N, C-alpha and C positions, 0 to 999 in steps of 0.2 A: 308381482312387482309393478306398481303403476308408474305412470310418467312423471310424478313429483319426486319419487324415490330416485328415479334414474337420473333426473336434473340434479339432485341433490348429490349424488355420487360423481357426476361429471363436474359439478361445482368444486367438489373437494379436490378431484384431481387436477383441475386448472388452478386452484389455489396454491396447491403444493408445488407445481411447476413453476408458476410465477414466484413464489417465495425462494425457491431453489435459485432461479435466475438472479432475483434481487440480491440474495445472500452472496452469490458467487461475484457479482459486480462489487459489492460492498468490500468484500475481502480483498479483492484485486485492487481497489483503490486504496484501501489501508496498507496493503502490502507495498505499494507504489510510494505512498507518502513515507512509510518507514524507511525505505531504501533511500529516498531523497534526504531524510534526516540524517541518515548514516553517512551518506556521501558528504554532506555539508559539514558534519563534524569531522570527519577524517581530513577533508580539504582544509579545514581551519587548523588542525594539528599540523599537517605538512607545511602549511604557510608559515606558521610560527616557526617550525623547525628550519625551514630553508633561510627565513629572515634572520634567525639567530646565527646560522652558518655563515651568511654573506656579511653580516656586521662585524663578525669576528675576523674574517678575511680582511676587510677593509680597515679595521682598526690595527691588524698587525702589519699591514703593507703600507 
């Protein structure tokens, strides 16, 4: 095994570690964005439900 082969193996290992790290970060960011979107949708639904409840009460009173 010569030095060139050894550096190729080290390069492949380093590339795999960097790719693993980047994919982990990417999935974390995507999961965070997905959570924010879900929270926004639920908040909008709750807002309109509460608004409809309060407008009914103010109309009846």
